PyMOL Python script that loads the backbone (N, CA, C, O; Angstrom):
from pymol import cmd

cmd.read_pdbstr("""\
ATOM      1  N   MET A   1       0.765  -1.001   0.039  1.00  0.00           N
ATOM      2  CA  MET A   1      -0.119   0.091  -0.021  1.00  0.00           C
ATOM      3  C   MET A   1       1.153   1.143   0.350  1.00  0.00           C
ATOM      4  O   MET A   1       0.758   2.297   0.181  1.00  0.00           O
ATOM      5  N   GLU A   2       2.042   1.116   0.638  1.00  0.00           N
ATOM      6  CA  GLU A   2       2.879   2.360   0.379  1.00  0.00           C
ATOM      7  C   GLU A   2       3.460   2.937  -0.820  1.00  0.00           C
ATOM      8  O   GLU A   2       4.073   3.996  -0.956  1.00  0.00           O
ATOM      9  N   ASP A   3       3.111   1.920  -1.777  1.00  0.00           N
ATOM     10  CA  ASP A   3       4.143   2.029  -3.571  1.00  0.00           C
ATOM     11  C   ASP A   3       2.855   1.405  -3.988  1.00  0.00           C
ATOM     12  O   ASP A   3       2.892   0.199  -4.234  1.00  0.00           O
ATOM     13  N   PRO A   4       1.620   2.094  -4.115  1.00  0.00           N
ATOM     14  CA  PRO A   4       0.585   1.833  -5.246  1.00  0.00           C
ATOM     15  C   PRO A   4       0.924   1.835  -6.625  1.00  0.00           C
ATOM     16  O   PRO A   4       1.496   2.844  -7.037  1.00  0.00           O
ATOM     17  N   ILE A   5       0.685   0.893  -7.442  1.00  0.00           N
ATOM     18  CA  ILE A   5       0.906   1.209  -9.032  1.00  0.00           C
ATOM     19  C   ILE A   5       0.159   2.160  -9.706  1.00  0.00           C
ATOM     20  O   ILE A   5      -1.060   2.146  -9.534  1.00  0.00           O
ATOM     21  N   PRO A   6       0.668   3.008 -10.463  1.00  0.00           N
ATOM     22  CA  PRO A   6      -0.097   4.192 -11.174  1.00  0.00           C
ATOM     23  C   PRO A   6      -0.896   3.523 -12.151  1.00  0.00           C
ATOM     24  O   PRO A   6      -0.523   2.691 -12.978  1.00  0.00           O
ATOM     25  N   TYR A   7      -1.993   3.965 -11.966  1.00  0.00           N
ATOM     26  CA  TYR A   7      -3.113   3.196 -13.051  1.00  0.00           C
ATOM     27  C   TYR A   7      -3.247   3.952 -14.435  1.00  0.00           C
ATOM     28  O   TYR A   7      -3.560   5.141 -14.505  1.00  0.00           O
ATOM     29  N   ASN A   8      -2.985   3.164 -15.509  1.00  0.00           N
ATOM     30  CA  ASN A   8      -3.128   3.847 -16.787  1.00  0.00           C
ATOM     31  C   ASN A   8      -4.500   2.761 -17.388  1.00  0.00           C
ATOM     32  O   ASN A   8      -4.658   1.579 -17.081  1.00  0.00           O
ATOM     33  N   ASN A   9      -5.446   3.665 -18.389  1.00  0.00           N
ATOM     34  CA  ASN A   9      -6.518   2.819 -18.890  1.00  0.00           C
ATOM     35  C   ASN A   9      -5.955   1.704 -19.644  1.00  0.00           C
ATOM     36  O   ASN A   9      -4.868   1.804 -20.214  1.00  0.00           O
ATOM     37  N   ASN A  10      -6.773   0.484 -19.667  1.00  0.00           N
ATOM     38  CA  ASN A  10      -6.514  -0.630 -20.053  1.00  0.00           C
ATOM     39  C   ASN A  10      -5.695  -1.821 -19.430  1.00  0.00           C
ATOM     40  O   ASN A  10      -5.414  -2.901 -19.950  1.00  0.00           O
ATOM     41  N   MET A  11      -5.429  -1.406 -18.350  1.00  0.00           N
ATOM     42  CA  MET A  11      -4.446  -2.342 -17.418  1.00  0.00           C
ATOM     43  C   MET A  11      -5.321  -3.488 -16.721  1.00  0.00           C
ATOM     44  O   MET A  11      -6.406  -3.293 -16.172  1.00  0.00           O
ATOM     45  N   GLU A  12      -4.932  -4.211 -16.789  1.00  0.00           N
ATOM     46  CA  GLU A  12      -5.453  -5.679 -15.999  1.00  0.00           C
ATOM     47  C   GLU A  12      -5.432  -5.248 -14.776  1.00  0.00           C
ATOM     48  O   GLU A  12      -4.581  -4.368 -14.643  1.00  0.00           O
ATOM     49  N   LEU A  13      -6.013  -5.491 -13.806  1.00  0.00           N
ATOM     50  CA  LEU A  13      -5.951  -5.158 -12.202  1.00  0.00           C
ATOM     51  C   LEU A  13      -5.973  -6.433 -11.729  1.00  0.00           C
ATOM     52  O   LEU A  13      -6.650  -7.327 -12.238  1.00  0.00           O
ATOM     53  N   GLU A  14      -4.995  -6.611 -10.415  1.00  0.00           N
ATOM     54  CA  GLU A  14      -4.817  -7.977 -10.021  1.00  0.00           C
ATOM     55  C   GLU A  14      -5.382  -7.865  -8.464  1.00  0.00           C
ATOM     56  O   GLU A  14      -5.286  -6.866  -7.752  1.00  0.00           O
ATOM     57  N   LYS A  15      -5.921  -8.975  -8.153  1.00  0.00           N
ATOM     58  CA  LYS A  15      -6.646  -8.690  -6.457  1.00  0.00           C
ATOM     59  C   LYS A  15      -5.572  -8.883  -5.516  1.00  0.00           C
ATOM     60  O   LYS A  15      -4.814  -9.852  -5.560  1.00  0.00           O
ATOM     61  N   GLY A  16      -5.506  -7.901  -4.611  1.00  0.00           N
ATOM     62  CA  GLY A  16      -4.754  -7.836  -3.442  1.00  0.00           C
ATOM     63  C   GLY A  16      -3.556  -6.628  -3.822  1.00  0.00           C
ATOM     64  O   GLY A  16      -2.628  -6.271  -3.096  1.00  0.00           O
ATOM     65  N   LYS A  17      -3.856  -6.198  -5.020  1.00  0.00           N
ATOM     66  CA  LYS A  17      -2.579  -5.279  -5.147  1.00  0.00           C
ATOM     67  C   LYS A  17      -3.422  -3.621  -5.134  1.00  0.00           C
ATOM     68  O   LYS A  17      -4.641  -3.515  -5.266  1.00  0.00           O
ATOM     69  N   TYR A  18      -2.657  -2.660  -4.985  1.00  0.00           N
ATOM     70  CA  TYR A  18      -2.985  -1.298  -4.955  1.00  0.00           C
ATOM     71  C   TYR A  18      -2.885  -0.412  -6.172  1.00  0.00           C
ATOM     72  O   TYR A  18      -1.810  -0.424  -6.772  1.00  0.00           O
ATOM     73  N   TYR A  19      -3.642   0.183  -6.516  1.00  0.00           N
ATOM     74  CA  TYR A  19      -3.489   1.190  -7.716  1.00  0.00           C
ATOM     75  C   TYR A  19      -3.710   2.617  -7.293  1.00  0.00           C
ATOM     76  O   TYR A  19      -4.169   2.820  -6.169  1.00  0.00           O
ATOM     77  N   THR A  20      -3.440   3.574  -8.051  1.00  0.00           N
ATOM     78  CA  THR A  20      -3.358   4.954  -7.701  1.00  0.00           C
ATOM     79  C   THR A  20      -3.608   5.426  -9.203  1.00  0.00           C
ATOM     80  O   THR A  20      -3.083   5.079 -10.262  1.00  0.00           O
ATOM     81  N   GLN A  21      -4.782   6.508  -8.845  1.00  0.00           N
ATOM     82  CA  GLN A  21      -5.360   7.478  -9.883  1.00  0.00           C
ATOM     83  C   GLN A  21      -5.903   8.706  -9.634  1.00  0.00           C
ATOM     84  O   GLN A  21      -6.969   8.704  -9.017  1.00  0.00           O
ATOM     85  N   TYR A  22      -5.426   9.772  -9.968  1.00  0.00           N
ATOM     86  CA  TYR A  22      -5.931  11.111  -9.594  1.00  0.00           C
ATOM     87  C   TYR A  22      -5.636  11.571  -8.101  1.00  0.00           C
ATOM     88  O   TYR A  22      -6.270  12.493  -7.589  1.00  0.00           O
ATOM     89  N   GLY A  23      -4.650  10.886  -7.442  1.00  0.00           N
ATOM     90  CA  GLY A  23      -4.620  11.048  -6.012  1.00  0.00           C
ATOM     91  C   GLY A  23      -5.413  10.267  -5.202  1.00  0.00           C
ATOM     92  O   GLY A  23      -5.290  10.449  -3.991  1.00  0.00           O
ATOM     93  N   VAL A  24      -6.067   9.577  -5.522  1.00  0.00           N
ATOM     94  CA  VAL A  24      -6.428   8.341  -4.916  1.00  0.00           C
ATOM     95  C   VAL A  24      -6.142   6.765  -5.084  1.00  0.00           C
ATOM     96  O   VAL A  24      -6.001   6.129  -6.129  1.00  0.00           O
ATOM     97  N   THR A  25      -6.104   6.385  -3.940  1.00  0.00           N
ATOM     98  CA  THR A  25      -5.833   4.860  -3.749  1.00  0.00           C
ATOM     99  C   THR A  25      -6.918   3.824  -3.671  1.00  0.00           C
ATOM    100  O   THR A  25      -7.877   3.957  -2.912  1.00  0.00           O
ATOM    101  N   TYR A  26      -6.764   2.831  -4.433  1.00  0.00           N
ATOM    102  CA  TYR A  26      -7.850   1.775  -4.375  1.00  0.00           C
ATOM    103  C   TYR A  26      -7.089   0.485  -4.297  1.00  0.00           C
ATOM    104  O   TYR A  26      -6.023   0.228  -4.855  1.00  0.00           O
ATOM    105  N   LYS A  27      -7.830  -0.310  -3.489  1.00  0.00           N
ATOM    106  CA  LYS A  27      -7.097  -1.894  -3.214  1.00  0.00           C
ATOM    107  C   LYS A  27      -8.366  -2.900  -4.092  1.00  0.00           C
ATOM    108  O   LYS A  27      -9.595  -2.850  -4.028  1.00  0.00           O
ATOM    109  N   CYS A  28      -7.463  -3.762  -4.875  1.00  0.00           N
ATOM    110  CA  CYS A  28      -8.483  -4.377  -6.175  1.00  0.00           C
ATOM    111  C   CYS A  28      -8.837  -5.643  -5.224  1.00  0.00           C
ATOM    112  O   CYS A  28      -7.999  -6.279  -4.585  1.00  0.00           O
ATOM    113  N   VAL A  29     -10.203  -5.887  -5.247  1.00  0.00           N
ATOM    114  CA  VAL A  29     -10.737  -6.964  -4.727  1.00  0.00           C
ATOM    115  C   VAL A  29     -11.150  -8.274  -5.362  1.00  0.00           C
ATOM    116  O   VAL A  29     -11.619  -9.231  -4.746  1.00  0.00           O
ATOM    117  N   THR A  30     -10.935  -8.213  -6.590  1.00  0.00           N
ATOM    118  CA  THR A  30     -10.966  -9.319  -7.602  1.00  0.00           C
ATOM    119  C   THR A  30     -10.448  -9.028  -9.061  1.00  0.00           C
ATOM    120  O   THR A  30     -10.813  -8.054  -9.721  1.00  0.00           O
ATOM    121  N   ASP A  31      -9.664  -9.870  -9.435  1.00  0.00           N
ATOM    122  CA  ASP A  31      -9.016  -9.729 -10.814  1.00  0.00           C
ATOM    123  C   ASP A  31      -9.754  -9.264 -11.621  1.00  0.00           C
ATOM    124  O   ASP A  31     -10.955  -9.478 -11.455  1.00  0.00           O
ATOM    125  N   SER A  32      -9.358  -8.535 -12.680  1.00  0.00           N
ATOM    126  CA  SER A  32     -10.144  -7.893 -13.827  1.00  0.00           C
ATOM    127  C   SER A  32     -10.160  -8.866 -15.234  1.00  0.00           C
ATOM    128  O   SER A  32     -10.908  -8.641 -16.185  1.00  0.00           O
ATOM    129  N   ILE A  33      -9.386  -9.756 -15.183  1.00  0.00           N
ATOM    130  CA  ILE A  33      -9.216 -10.513 -16.480  1.00  0.00           C
ATOM    131  C   ILE A  33      -8.756  -9.860 -17.575  1.00  0.00           C
ATOM    132  O   ILE A  33      -7.820 -10.365 -18.194  1.00  0.00           O
ATOM    133  N   VAL A  34      -9.340  -8.599 -18.019  1.00  0.00           N
ATOM    134  CA  VAL A  34      -9.032  -7.764 -19.167  1.00  0.00           C
ATOM    135  C   VAL A  34      -8.867  -6.754 -18.679  1.00  0.00           C
ATOM    136  O   VAL A  34      -9.065  -6.744 -17.464  1.00  0.00           O
ATOM    137  N   GLY A  35      -8.503  -5.629 -19.235  1.00  0.00           N
ATOM    138  CA  GLY A  35      -8.366  -4.071 -19.319  1.00  0.00           C
ATOM    139  C   GLY A  35      -9.459  -3.677 -19.846  1.00  0.00           C
ATOM    140  O   GLY A  35     -10.056  -4.193 -20.791  1.00  0.00           O
ATOM    141  N   TYR A  36      -9.822  -2.485 -19.063  1.00  0.00           N
ATOM    142  CA  TYR A  36     -10.836  -1.594 -19.446  1.00  0.00           C
ATOM    143  C   TYR A  36     -10.534  -0.289 -19.663  1.00  0.00           C
ATOM    144  O   TYR A  36      -9.741   0.292 -18.924  1.00  0.00           O
ATOM    145  N   ASP A  37     -11.068   0.254 -20.590  1.00  0.00           N
ATOM    146  CA  ASP A  37     -10.784   1.722 -21.016  1.00  0.00           C
ATOM    147  C   ASP A  37     -11.539   2.718 -20.228  1.00  0.00           C
ATOM    148  O   ASP A  37     -12.289   3.570 -20.704  1.00  0.00           O
ATOM    149  N   ALA A  38     -11.308   2.557 -19.145  1.00  0.00           N
ATOM    150  CA  ALA A  38     -12.284   3.511 -17.839  1.00  0.00           C
ATOM    151  C   ALA A  38     -11.315   3.919 -16.931  1.00  0.00           C
ATOM    152  O   ALA A  38     -10.154   3.512 -16.961  1.00  0.00           O
ATOM    153  N   ASP A  39     -11.842   4.860 -15.969  1.00  0.00           N
ATOM    154  CA  ASP A  39     -11.139   5.244 -14.846  1.00  0.00           C
ATOM    155  C   ASP A  39     -11.543   4.447 -13.757  1.00  0.00           C
ATOM    156  O   ASP A  39     -12.607   3.830 -13.705  1.00  0.00           O
ATOM    157  N   LEU A  40     -10.537   4.477 -12.758  1.00  0.00           N
ATOM    158  CA  LEU A  40     -10.819   3.685 -11.659  1.00  0.00           C
ATOM    159  C   LEU A  40     -12.059   3.973 -11.002  1.00  0.00           C
ATOM    160  O   LEU A  40     -12.631   2.984 -10.542  1.00  0.00           O
ATOM    161  N   THR A  41     -12.635   5.125 -10.840  1.00  0.00           N
ATOM    162  CA  THR A  41     -13.786   5.886 -10.198  1.00  0.00           C
ATOM    163  C   THR A  41     -15.026   4.725 -11.090  1.00  0.00           C
ATOM    164  O   THR A  41     -16.076   4.517 -10.482  1.00  0.00           O
ATOM    165  N   GLU A  42     -14.868   4.157 -12.237  1.00  0.00           N
ATOM    166  CA  GLU A  42     -15.620   3.650 -13.052  1.00  0.00           C
ATOM    167  C   GLU A  42     -15.671   1.976 -12.712  1.00  0.00           C
ATOM    168  O   GLU A  42     -16.551   1.216 -13.117  1.00  0.00           O
ATOM    169  N   LEU A  43     -14.738   1.673 -12.036  1.00  0.00           N
ATOM    170  CA  LEU A  43     -14.585   0.237 -11.537  1.00  0.00           C
ATOM    171  C   LEU A  43     -14.905  -0.272 -10.240  1.00  0.00           C
ATOM    172  O   LEU A  43     -14.611  -1.416  -9.891  1.00  0.00           O
ATOM    173  N   LEU A  44     -15.542   0.610  -9.473  1.00  0.00           N
ATOM    174  CA  LEU A  44     -15.666   0.297  -8.225  1.00  0.00           C
ATOM    175  C   LEU A  44     -16.278  -1.146  -7.809  1.00  0.00           C
ATOM    176  O   LEU A  44     -16.502  -1.383  -6.622  1.00  0.00           O
ATOM    177  N   SER A  45     -16.536  -2.079  -8.797  1.00  0.00           N
ATOM    178  CA  SER A  45     -16.986  -3.309  -8.572  1.00  0.00           C
ATOM    179  C   SER A  45     -16.241  -4.296  -8.544  1.00  0.00           C
ATOM    180  O   SER A  45     -16.581  -5.436  -8.227  1.00  0.00           O
ATOM    181  N   LEU A  46     -14.674  -3.770  -9.023  1.00  0.00           N
ATOM    182  CA  LEU A  46     -13.457  -4.246  -8.637  1.00  0.00           C
ATOM    183  C   LEU A  46     -12.495  -3.948  -7.729  1.00  0.00           C
ATOM    184  O   LEU A  46     -11.495  -4.599  -7.427  1.00  0.00           O
ATOM    185  N   LEU A  47     -12.924  -2.805  -7.281  1.00  0.00           N
ATOM    186  CA  LEU A  47     -11.674  -2.059  -6.244  1.00  0.00           C
ATOM    187  C   LEU A  47     -12.640  -1.659  -4.751  1.00  0.00           C
ATOM    188  O   LEU A  47     -13.869  -1.709  -4.694  1.00  0.00           O
ATOM    189  N   GLU A  48     -11.947  -1.364  -3.908  1.00  0.00           N
ATOM    190  CA  GLU A  48     -12.444  -0.461  -2.797  1.00  0.00           C
ATOM    191  C   GLU A  48     -11.469   0.786  -2.647  1.00  0.00           C
ATOM    192  O   GLU A  48     -10.270   0.717  -2.917  1.00  0.00           O
ATOM    193  N   LYS A  49     -11.994   1.732  -2.270  1.00  0.00           N
ATOM    194  CA  LYS A  49     -11.271   3.172  -1.966  1.00  0.00           C
ATOM    195  C   LYS A  49     -10.691   2.872  -0.748  1.00  0.00           C
ATOM    196  O   LYS A  49     -11.336   2.470   0.220  1.00  0.00           O
ATOM    197  N   VAL A  50      -9.451   3.061  -0.761  1.00  0.00           N
ATOM    198  CA  VAL A  50      -8.497   3.079   0.685  1.00  0.00           C
ATOM    199  C   VAL A  50      -8.507   4.591   0.971  1.00  0.00           C
ATOM    200  O   VAL A  50      -8.314   5.467   0.127  1.00  0.00           O
ATOM    201  N   GLU A  51      -8.786   4.793   2.414  1.00  0.00           N
ATOM    202  CA  GLU A  51      -8.687   5.933   3.059  1.00  0.00           C
ATOM    203  C   GLU A  51      -7.730   6.224   3.728  1.00  0.00           C
ATOM    204  O   GLU A  51      -7.294   5.604   4.699  1.00  0.00           O
ATOM    205  N   GLY A  52      -7.221   7.457   3.129  1.00  0.00           N
ATOM    206  CA  GLY A  52      -5.705   8.247   3.982  1.00  0.00           C
ATOM    207  C   GLY A  52      -4.442   7.510   2.886  1.00  0.00           C
ATOM    208  O   GLY A  52      -3.263   7.659   3.204  1.00  0.00           O
ATOM    209  N   GLY A  53      -4.830   6.666   1.507  1.00  0.00           N
ATOM    210  CA  GLY A  53      -4.005   6.088   0.914  1.00  0.00           C
ATOM    211  C   GLY A  53      -3.017   6.817   0.310  1.00  0.00           C
ATOM    212  O   GLY A  53      -3.348   7.991   0.148  1.00  0.00           O
ATOM    213  N   ALA A  54      -1.775   6.501  -0.133  1.00  0.00           N
ATOM    214  CA  ALA A  54      -0.852   7.177  -0.932  1.00  0.00           C
ATOM    215  C   ALA A  54      -1.222   7.899  -2.053  1.00  0.00           C
ATOM    216  O   ALA A  54      -2.217   7.454  -2.626  1.00  0.00           O
ATOM    217  N   ALA A  55      -0.596   9.103  -2.637  1.00  0.00           N
ATOM    218  CA  ALA A  55      -1.049   9.479  -3.764  1.00  0.00           C
ATOM    219  C   ALA A  55      -0.096   9.006  -5.189  1.00  0.00           C
ATOM    220  O   ALA A  55      -0.469   9.332  -6.316  1.00  0.00           O
TER     221      ALA A  55
END
""", "prot")
cmd.dss("prot")
cmd.show_as("cartoon", "prot")
cmd.util.cbc("prot")
cmd.orient("prot")
């Protein structure tokens, strides 16, 4: 969580890893299998927002 992965559209998300976009950190709760052309704010079925996460 101290070093989240900077998210780029179309990245596959892996369960248990942390991603950051626009200064917000998210924890992936399920694998995405494919990449999506969407911001993380649109993928909240795969993620949970981390309060106080690193930017």
